[in-house]
C-alpha positions in Angstrom: 1.2 -34.2 -31.7 2.1 -30.6 -30.7 5.0 -29.9 -28.3 4.0 -28.0 -25.2 5.0 -24.4 -25.2 6.8 -24.6 -21.9 10.1 -25.5 -23.6 10.0 -22.5 -25.9 9.1 -20.2 -23.0 12.0 -21.6 -20.9 14.4 -20.9 -23.7 13.1 -17.4 -23.9 13.4 -17.0 -20.2 17.0 -18.3 -20.3 18.0 -15.9 -23.0 16.2 -13.0 -21.2 18.1 -13.8 -18.0 21.4 -14.0 -19.8 21.0 -11.0 -22.0 18.1 -8.7 -21.1 18.2 -8.8 -17.3 21.8 -7.5 -17.1 21.0 -4.8 -19.7 17.9 -3.8 -17.7 19.9 -3.7 -14.4 22.6 -1.6 -16.0 20.1 0.7 -17.7 18.0 1.2 -14.6 21.1 1.8 -12.5 22.5 4.3 -15.1 19.2 6.1 -15.3 18.8 6.2 -11.5 22.3 7.5 -11.1 21.8 10.1 -13.8 18.5 11.3 -12.3 19.6 11.2 -8.7 23.3 12.0 -8.7 23.8 14.0 -11.9 20.5 15.9 -12.1 18.5 15.8 -8.9 21.4 16.4 -6.5 22.9 19.0 -8.8 19.6 20.8 -9.2 18.8 20.8 -5.5 22.2 22.1 -4.8 21.9 24.8 -7.5 18.4 25.9 -6.4 19.5 26.0 -2.7 22.6 28.0 -3.6 20.6 30.4 -5.8 18.1 30.9 -3.0 20.8 31.6 -0.4 22.6 33.9 -2.7 19.4 35.8 -3.5 18.6 36.0 0.3 22.1 37.4 0.9 21.6 39.9 -1.9 18.3 41.1 -0.4 19.7 41.1 3.1 22.5 43.3 1.8 20.0 45.6 0.1 18.0 46.0 3.3 21.2 46.5 5.4 22.3 49.2 2.9 19.0 51.0 3.2 19.1 50.9 7.0 22.8 51.9 7.2 22.2 54.7 4.7 19.3 56.2 6.6 21.2 55.8 9.9 24.2 57.6 8.6 22.1 60.5 7.2 20.3 60.9 10.6 23.6 60.9 12.4 24.6 64.3 10.9 25.3 66.7 13.8 23.7 69.7 12.1 20.3 68.0 11.8 19.5 68.1 15.6 20.0 71.9 15.8 18.0 72.6 12.7 15.1 70.4 13.8 15.0 72.3 17.1 15.2 75.6 15.3 12.2 74.9 13.1 10.0 75.5 16.1 11.4 79.1 16.5 9.3 81.9 15.0 10.4 84.1 12.2 13.4 83.9 9.9 15.3 81.5 12.2 12.7 78.8 11.7 12.4 79.4 8.0 16.1 79.2 7.5 16.3 75.9 9.5 13.5 74.4 7.4 15.3 75.5 4.2 18.5 73.8 5.3 16.7 70.6 6.1 14.9 70.6 2.7 18.3 71.2 1.0 19.7 68.3 3.0 16.9 66.0 1.8 17.2 67.1 -1.8 20.9 66.4 -2.0 20.5 62.9 -0.6 17.6 61.9 -2.7 19.2 63.0 -5.9 21.6 60.1 -5.7 19.1 57.4 -4.7 16.6 56.7 -7.6 14.9 54.0 -5.5 13.8 56.6 -2.9 10.2 57.8 -3.2 10.3 60.3 -0.3 12.5 61.8 2.4 10.7 63.6 5.2 11.7 65.2 8.5 9.3 65.0 11.4 9.9 67.3 14.5 9.8 66.1 18.0 6.2 67.4 18.4 5.0 65.2 15.5 4.9 68.0 12.9 6.3 67.4 9.4 8.8 70.2 9.0 10.6 69.3 5.7 9.8 67.3 2.6 12.2 66.6 -0.3 11.1 68.5 -3.4 13.6 66.8 -5.7 12.5 63.8 -7.7 14.5 60.8 -8.5 15.4 62.2 -11.9 16.8 65.4 -10.3 14.0 67.8 -11.3 12.3 70.0 -8.6 8.7 69.5 -7.5 7.5 72.9 -6.1 4.7 71.1 -4.1 5.4 70.5 -0.5 2.1 69.1 0.5 3.0 67.7 3.9 5.1 70.5 5.4 3.5 72.0 8.4 1.0 69.2 8.9 0.9 67.1 12.1 1.7 63.5 11.5 -1.5 62.6 13.3 -3.5 64.5 10.7 -1.8 62.9 7.6 -2.0 59.4 9.1 -5.2 59.4 11.2 -5.2 55.7 12.0 -2.4 53.9 10.3 0.3 51.4 11.2 2.7 53.6 9.4 2.1 56.4 12.0 2.9 53.9 14.8 6.1 52.9 13.0 7.3 56.5 12.7 6.3 57.3 16.3 8.5 54.4 17.5 11.4 56.3 16.1 10.3 59.5 17.9 10.2 57.6 21.2 12.7 54.7 20.8 13.0 54.0 24.5 16.0 54.2 26.9 17.4 50.9 25.7 17.7 52.0 22.1 19.1 55.4 23.2 21.8 53.6 25.2 23.0 51.8 22.0 26.1 53.1 20.2 24.1 53.3 17.0 21.3 55.7 16.0 17.9 53.9 16.6 16.1 52.9 13.4 12.6 51.5 13.1 11.4 50.0 9.8 8.2 49.2 8.0 7.8 46.0 6.0 6.2 45.6 2.6 3.1 47.8 2.7 0.9 50.4 0.9 2.1 53.8 2.3 -0.7 56.3 3.0 2.1 58.9 3.8 3.5 58.4 0.3 0.1 58.8 -1.3 -0.5 62.0 0.7 2.9 63.3 -0.5 1.9 62.7 -4.1 -1.5 64.2 -3.6 -3.3 60.9 -4.2 -6.5 59.9 -2.6 -5.9 57.7 0.5 -8.7 55.3 -0.5 -8.1 51.6 -0.4 -5.8 50.3 -3.1 -7.2 47.8 -5.6 -6.2 44.2 -5.5 -3.9 42.9 -6.7 -1.6 45.8 -5.9 0.8 47.1 -8.4 4.5 47.0 -7.6 4.6 50.9 -7.7 2.0 50.9 -4.9 4.2 49.1 -2.4 6.9 50.6 -0.2 9.4 49.7 2.4 10.4 52.4 4.9 12.9 53.3 7.6 12.6 55.9 10.3 15.8 57.0 12.0 15.9 59.0 15.2 17.8 62.3 15.1 19.7 62.6 18.4 20.8 65.7 20.2 24.5 66.3 20.9 24.3 64.5 24.2 22.9 61.4 22.4 20.2 61.2 25.1 17.4 63.1 23.5 15.4 62.7 20.2 15.0 66.0 18.4 13.1 64.5 15.4 12.9 61.7 12.9 14.3 61.2 9.4 11.7 59.1 7.4 12.9 57.4 4.2 10.4 55.5 2.0 11.9 53.2 -0.7 10.1 52.0 -3.8 9.4 48.3 -3.6 10.3 48.0 -7.3 13.9 48.0 -6.1 13.4 44.7 -4.2 11.2 43.3 -7.0 13.9 44.3 -9.6 16.5 42.3 -7.7 14.3 39.2 -8.0 13.5 39.9 -11.7 17.2 39.9 -12.3 17.3 36.3 -10.9 14.4 35.3 -13.1 16.2 36.7 -16.2 19.2 34.5 -15.4 17.0 31.5 -15.5 16.1 32.2 -19.1 19.7 33.0 -20.2 21.7 30.2 -21.9 24.5 29.0 -19.6 26.8 28.7 -22.7 25.5 30.8 -25.6 28.4 29.8 -27.9 27.7 26.1 -27.5 23.9 26.2 -27.4 23.6 25.9 -23.7 20.5 25.0 -21.7 17.8 27.4 -20.6 15.3 26.9 -17.8 12.5 29.1 -19.0 10.2 27.7 -16.3 12.4 29.0 -13.5 11.3 32.0 -11.5 11.9 33.6 -8.0 9.3 34.5 -5.4 9.3 35.9 -1.9 7.0 35.6 1.1 6.4 37.9 4.1 7.5 37.0 7.5 4.4 34.8 7.9 5.7 32.5 5.1 2.2 32.8 3.6 1.7 36.3 2.0 3.4 36.6 -1.5 5.2 39.9 -1.6 7.3 39.4 -4.7 6.7 37.2 -7.8 7.4 37.3 -11.5 3.6 37.1 -11.9 2.6 40.4 -10.4 -1.1 39.2 -10.2 -0.1 37.0 -7.3 1.1 39.8 -5.1 -0.7 39.8 -1.8 -2.2 36.4 -2.3 -2.0 33.6 0.3 0.2 30.5 -0.2 -2.1 28.3 1.9 -5.5 29.8 1.4 -5.3 30.8 -2.3 -2.8 28.2 -3.7 -3.3 25.2 -1.3 0.5 24.7 -0.9 0.4 23.7 2.8 3.4 21.4 2.3 5.7 24.2 1.1 4.5 26.4 3.9 5.3 23.7 6.4 8.7 23.0 4.8 9.7 26.6 5.2 8.9 26.5 8.9 11.1 23.4 9.4 14.5 24.7 8.2 16.1 28.0 7.5 17.2 26.9 4.0 16.1 23.8 2.0 14.6 22.3 -1.1 11.1 21.1 -1.5 9.2 19.2 -4.3 5.5 19.7 -4.9 2.9 20.1 -7.6 1.5 23.5 -8.7 -0.8 23.6 -10.4 -2.0 20.0 -10.0 -0.2 17.6 -12.2 2.9 19.8 -12.8 5.8 18.9 -10.6 8.1 21.6 -9.3 11.3 21.8 -7.2 11.9 24.9 -5.2 14.9 26.1 -3.1 14.2 28.5 -0.3 16.1 30.5 2.3 15.1 32.8 5.1 16.4 36.4 5.3 17.5 37.9 8.5 14.8 38.4 11.1 13.8 41.6 12.9 16.0 40.7 15.9 19.1 41.4 13.7 17.6 44.3 11.7 15.9 42.3 8.9 12.3 41.7 7.9 12.2 37.9 8.2 11.3 37.4 4.5 11.6 34.0 2.8 12.9 34.0 -0.7 12.6 31.1 -3.1 13.4 30.0 -6.6 11.4 27.3 -8.4 11.6 25.3 -11.6 9.4 22.7 -13.3 10.6 19.1 -12.6 9.9 18.1 -16.2 12.4 20.6 -17.5 15.0 19.6 -15.0 14.7 15.9 -15.9 14.1 16.3 -19.6 17.6 15.0 -20.7 17.5 12.2 -18.1 14.0 11.2 -19.3 15.4 11.1 -22.9 18.1 8.8 -21.7 15.4 6.6 -20.1 13.4 6.5 -23.3 16.5 5.4 -25.3 17.3 2.7 -22.8 13.6 1.5 -22.9 13.8 1.2 -26.7 17.1 -0.6 -26.5 15.6 -3.1 -24.0 12.5 -3.7 -26.3 14.7 -4.3 -29.4 16.9 -6.7 -27.3 13.8 -8.5 -26.1 12.6 -8.9 -29.7 16.0 -10.4 -30.8 15.9 -12.7 -27.8 12.5 -14.1 -28.8 13.6 -14.6 -32.4 16.8 -16.4 -31.4 14.8 -18.5 -28.9 12.3 -19.5 -31.6 15.2 -20.7 -33.9 16.9 -22.7 -31.2 13.6 -24.0 -29.9 12.7 -25.4 -33.4 16.1 -27.1 -33.8 16.0 -28.6 -30.3 12.3 -29.6 -30.1 12.0 -31.5 -33.5 13.6 -34.7 -32.1 11.6 -34.2 -28.9 8.4 -34.1 -30.9 9.3 -37.5 -32.5 10.0 -38.9 -29.0 6.6 -37.6 -27.8 4.8 -39.3 -30.7 6.4 -42.6 -30.0 5.7 -42.2 -26.3 2.0 -41.7 -27.2 2.1 -44.9 -29.1 3.5 -46.7 -26.1 0.8 -45.2 -23.9 -1.8 -46.6 -26.4 -0.3 -50.1 -25.9 2.0 -50.3 -28.9 5.2 -51.6 -27.3 6.8 -52.6 -30.6 7.5 -49.1 -31.7 11.1 -48.1 -32.2 12.7 -44.6 -32.2 15.6 -44.0 -34.6 17.3 -40.7 -34.3 20.4 -40.2 -36.5 22.3 -38.0 -34.1 25.4 -38.3 -32.0 24.4 -36.4 -28.9 22.4 -36.8 -25.6 19.2 -37.2 -27.6 20.6 -40.3 -29.3 21.3 -41.7 -25.8 17.7 -40.9 -24.9 16.5 -42.7 -28.0 18.4 -45.9 -27.2 17.1 -45.8 -23.6 13.6 -45.4 -25.0 13.9 -48.5 -27.2 15.3 -50.5 -24.3 12.4 -49.4 -22.1 9.8 -50.5 -24.6 11.4 -53.9 -24.9 11.5 -54.3 -21.1 7.9 -53.2 -20.9 6.8 -55.8 -23.4 8.5 -58.5 -21.3 7.0 -57.2 -18.1 3.5 -56.9 -19.4 2.9 -60.7 -19.5 4.2 -61.3 -16.0 2.2 -58.3 -14.8 -1.1 -59.6 -16.2 -0.6 -63.0 -14.4 0.3 -61.2 -11.2 -2.7 -59.0 -11.4 -5.0 -62.0 -11.9 -3.6 -63.8 -8.9 -3.8 -60.6 -6.8 -7.4 -60.1 -7.8 -8.4 -63.6 -6.8 -6.7 -63.2 -3.4 -8.3 -59.8 -2.9 -11.7 -61.3 -3.7 -11.2 -64.2 -1.3 -10.3 -61.8 1.5 -13.3 -59.6 0.8 -15.7 -62.6 0.7 -14.4 -63.8 4.0 -14.8 -60.4 5.6 -18.3 -59.8 4.2 -19.6 -63.2 5.3 -18.3 -62.7 8.8 -20.4 -59.5 9.4 -23.9 -61.2 8.9 -22.9 -64.1 11.1 -22.7 -62.0 14.2 -26.4 -60.8 14.3 -27.5 -64.4 13.3 -25.6 -65.8 16.2 -27.0 -63.1 18.6 -30.6 -63.7 17.4 -30.2 -67.5 18.0 -28.8 -66.8 21.4 -31.6 -64.5 22.4 -34.2 -67.1 21.2 -32.5 -69.9 23.2 -32.2 -67.7 26.3 -35.8 -66.7 26.0 -36.8 -70.3 25.7 -34.8 -71.4 28.8 -36.2 -68.5 30.8 -39.8 -69.1 29.5 -40.0 -65.5 28.7 -43.7 -64.3 28.6 -43.0 -62.6 25.2 -41.2 -65.6 23.8 -43.2 -65.7 20.6 -42.5 -62.0 19.8 -38.8 -62.4 20.5 -38.7 -65.5 18.3 -40.6 -63.7 15.5 -38.3 -60.6 15.6 -35.1 -62.5 15.7 -36.2 -65.0 13.1 -36.9 -62.1 10.8 -33.5 -60.6 11.5 -31.8 -64.0 10.9 -33.6 -64.4 7.6 -32.6 -60.9 6.7 -29.0 -61.6 7.4 -29.2 -64.8 5.4 -30.6 -62.9 2.5 -27.6 -60.6 3.0 -25.2 -63.6 2.8 -26.9 -64.6 -0.4 -26.4 -61.2 -1.9 -22.7 -61.2 -0.9 -22.3 -64.5 -2.6 -24.1 -63.2 -5.7 -22.0 -60.0 -5.8 -18.7 -61.8 -5.6 -20.0 -64.3 -8.1 -20.5 -61.5 -10.6 -17.0 -60.1 -9.8 -16.6 -58.9 -13.4 -19.3 -56.2 -12.9 -20.4 -54.2 -9.8 -23.7 -55.3 -8.2 -26.7 -53.1 -8.9 -27.8 -50.8 -6.2 -31.5 -50.3 -5.3 -31.2 -46.7 -4.3 -34.5 -45.1 -3.1 -35.8 -42.8 -0.4 -35.8 -44.3 3.1 -37.0 -42.9 6.4 -33.8 -43.3 8.4 -35.2 -43.8 11.9 -37.2 -47.0 11.1 -34.3 -48.3 9.0 -31.9 -47.9 11.9 -34.3 -49.4 14.4 -34.7 -52.5 12.2 -30.9 -52.9 11.8 -30.2 -52.4 15.5 -33.0 -54.6 16.9 -30.7 -57.7 17.5 -28.3 -55.5 19.5 -31.0 -53.8 21.7 -33.2 -54.9 24.5 -30.4 -56.1 26.8 -26.8 -56.9 26.8 -24.9 -58.4 23.9 -22.5 -60.5 25.8 -20.9 -58.1 28.3 -21.7 -55.1 26.1 -24.8 -52.9 26.5 -26.2 -51.3 23.3 -28.5 -48.3 23.2 -30.0 -46.3 20.4 -31.0 -42.6 20.7 -33.2 -41.3 18.0 -33.3 -37.5 17.6 -34.5 -37.4 14.0 -37.7 -35.9 12.8 -40.2 -38.5 11.7 -39.9 -37.6 8.0 -36.0 -37.4 8.0 -35.3 -39.2 4.7 -32.2 -40.2 2.9 -31.6 -41.5 -0.6 -29.8 -44.8 -0.1 -29.5 -48.5 -0.8 -30.9 -50.3 2.3 -28.5 -53.3 2.0 -25.4 -51.1 1.8 -26.6 -49.0 4.8 -27.1 -52.3 6.7 -23.5 -53.3 5.8 -22.2 -49.9 6.9 -24.0 -50.0 10.3 -23.1 -53.6 11.0 -19.4 -53.0 10.3 -19.3 -50.1 12.7 -21.2 -52.0 15.4 -18.9 -55.1 15.0 -15.9 -52.8 15.3 -17.3 -51.3 18.5 -18.1 -54.7 19.9 -14.5 -55.9 19.3 -13.1 -52.7 20.7 -15.0 -53.3 24.0 -13.6 -56.9 24.1 -14.3 -59.5 26.8 -14.3 -57.0 29.6 -17.5 -55.4 28.2 -18.6 -51.9 27.9 -21.3 -49.7 26.3 -22.2 -48.9 22.7 -24.3 -45.8 22.0 -25.8 -45.1 18.6 -27.1 -41.5 18.1 -29.0 -40.3 15.0 -29.6 -36.6 14.6 -29.7 -33.7 12.1 -26.3 -32.2 11.4 -25.3 -28.6 12.3 -26.0 -27.4 8.7 -29.5 -28.8 8.7 -28.8 -30.4 5.3 -27.2 -33.7 6.5 -28.2 -36.4 8.9 -25.5 -37.6 11.4 -25.1 -41.1 12.7 -22.7 -41.5 15.6 -21.5 -44.9 16.9 -19.6 -44.6 20.2 -18.0 -47.2 22.3 -16.2 -47.3 25.7 -13.4 -49.6 24.4 -9.7 -49.3 24.6 -9.4 -46.5 21.9 -6.9 -46.0 19.2 -3.3 -44.7 19.0 -2.6 -41.5 17.0 -0.8 -43.6 14.3 -3.9 -45.9 14.0 -6.1 -42.8 13.7 -4.2 -41.6 10.6 -4.5 -45.0 8.8 -8.0 -46.1 9.8 -9.5 -46.1 6.4 -6.6 -47.5 4.4 -7.4 -51.0 2.8 -5.8 -53.9 4.6 -4.9 -51.9 7.7 -6.2 -53.4 10.9 -5.6 -53.0 14.6 -6.6 -56.6 15.3 -4.5 -59.6 14.7 -7.2 -61.5 12.9 -8.7 -58.6 11.0 -8.6 -58.2 7.2 -8.4 -54.4 7.2 -11.3 -54.1 4.7 -14.1 -53.1 7.1 -13.6 -49.4 7.4 -12.4 -49.1 3.8 -15.7 -50.6 2.7 -17.5 -48.3 5.1 -15.8 -45.2 3.5 -16.6 -46.5 0.0 -20.3 -46.9 0.9 -20.6 -43.5 2.5 -18.8 -41.7 -0.3 -20.9 -43.4 -2.9 -23.9 -42.1 -1.2 -22.5 -38.5 -1.2 -21.6 -38.4 2.5 -18.5 -38.4 4.8 -17.2 -40.6 7.6 -14.5 -39.8 10.1 -13.4 -40.8 13.6 -14.1 -37.7 15.6 -12.7 -38.8 18.9 -10.4 -41.5 20.2 -9.0 -41.8 23.7 -8.5 -44.4 26.4 -12.2 -43.9 27.2 -13.3 -45.1 23.8 -13.9 -44.2 20.1 -16.6 -42.3 18.2 -17.3 -42.7 14.5 -19.6 -40.2 12.8 -21.3 -40.7 9.4 -23.0 -37.8 7.7 -25.4 -38.4 4.7 -27.3 -35.8 2.6 -30.8 -35.2 4.0 -33.4 -35.6 1.4 -36.3 -34.1 3.4 -36.5 -32.8 6.9 -39.5 -31.5 8.8 
C-alpha cells in the first residue's frame, strides 16, 4: 500500500516555512530597500539636482547676455553718436565710424556673438560689426543704411527689435535700460547680414541656424528718450554647448582610478516655454520636434506643468523605461525665457546592480528550496516507513481481519500508537459479536414497526369505502349499485395492497420487485382518490383539481405511487383532526415543463419551524401514536422515481406538500 503524498508535502512545507520563507522575506526586503532607498531615491535626487543645476547655469548664461547688452547700451557716448548719424556730411560719417568701432571692440571678446548692430530711432541700420569672432575683419557691411522694415519685411524679429525702439513709458521709468529679447529662433536678420538667402530653413534645423537675441534701448542723457537700439544676436551653439557639457559628464567615470560607473544612456534636453517644442537635445535631429505630437509623451508634458522641478518615469521608446529630472528656468516676467531643462537616463542602467543583487538572491532561494526538498525526502522516508506498516494493518482490519497484530521495535510515540492499535483490534473483535446480535434485534424491531405502519394506510380507504356503502344503503341512494361497485373495487385493491405488504416484508432479505412502466397520471390519481371524493370524509371535504394534459405520462410503479398518495392524504386527514377541514389535491405541469407537480394541501393546524426541519427523518413524528416512517417512506419512493418532495408551506392555516416527478411525455 502506498503512503499518501500529503505527509511528504507537509514536511516540505514545514521546512520551507522554517528556512525559505525567512530567507525570501529578508531577500525581498533587502532588494526593495536597495532599489528604493539606495538606488531609486538617490537617482531621483541626483537627476533633480542635476536638472536644477543645469537650469541655474542656463539662467546665469541668459542673465549674463542680458546684463552685458544692457551695460553696452548704457554707454553715454552712444546716444549722441546715434543722433549724429542722421546729420549730413562728415559728422554723420564720423559718428557711424565710432559706432562701428564700438561694436568691433565688444564683439572681439565674445566668440558666441554672431552679430552686433545699431538701429537708429527712425528704424535705419546705421552700424554693423565688421569684426568676426576670430578677430579678423569682414569688409562687407551689408545692412548699413538699410531700413529695418526692408531687411525684415514681415518677421517676428522685426517686432522684437521695434519693441526696444518704443519700450513704453513704464520701461523708461525703470532704473535699468529697457531690454527686449527673442527666444530660440531662426534669424532672418542674421542670414541677411551673412548675405544668405532668406528662404525657409530645412527641417530639422542645424544648431548653427538657431539664434537667441537681445535688443537694448539706447537712452538720451535725460533717460526719457530712445535714440536707437543695440541689437545683439548670440549663436544658439553656446546654449547647446552648455547642455553637451552635461551630457559628457554622464559618460565620464565617477571614479576613474577605481573603475567607477558610467551612465552612457544619460543625456540632457530642453523645451521651449510651451514645454512641447524641443530646442536643445544631444540628438540634433530632434530639434524643433513636438514632445506630444511627434513623441507621444503626454505624461512628461503634463508632469512639467504640475511642478517647477521634479522627477518623472516613463517609457521611450516603448518598452525602454526612463527616469528624467526636470526644472523650469526663469520666466519672461523676471527676464528669462521660461525654458524647461531636463536630464534623463535609462532605468535599466540605473537599476543594473540592484537587479544583479535580485538575481543572486533568486538563485540563493532556488538552491535553498532544492536542499529543503532533499532534506524533506530523507526525513519523510524515515518517518513514514512505520506509518506505512500501520496503514497496511489498518487495511487488513478494514477487510475484517481483526486478529492482525502490529509489532514496531521502537521506543517513541509510534510504539505507543502500535500498542493502541493492537488494543483496538482486540476490542473490535469482542464488540463484533455483540454488535451482530444487536443489529439482528434492531432489524426485527424496525421491520415490525414498518409492517404496522404500512398495514394501517390501506385500512383507512377500506373503512371509508365500507362506510360509504353502508350510508348509501341506509339512504337508499339511487346510484347504490355504482357506489357499491366502485368502493368494492377500491376495497379489493387495498386488500391486494395489504397482501403485497405482507409479501414484501416476508421477503425481507431482498427488496420487492417494482413494476415500473408508463402511466397516464390523471387517471391513476383519479382512481386513487375515488374513496376520498364525492362528499365528506368524516368532517373533512376532499377535492381533486386536474390541470394535466390528457397525455401527461410518468414512468412509475403504480403500487408505490398509491402508497405515496395515501400516506400524504392520511397525514392531511390527521392534521385536520376532529374539527374537520378541507383537503385539496392539485395536479399540474411544473414550471420547467419537464416535471409534473402533485400538491396536497390541508387546512389543519400546521407545523412548527422545528418540525419542518425534521419532517422526513425516520421515526420523527408530530403525533403521539405515529411511527415516524410515513414521510420517510414517501421521500424514498419519490427519490427512487427520480423526483423531489418538500413541504412548501406550513402555517396556522394548514400545510402543503409538493411532489415533483419527471414527465415522460406532455402534449
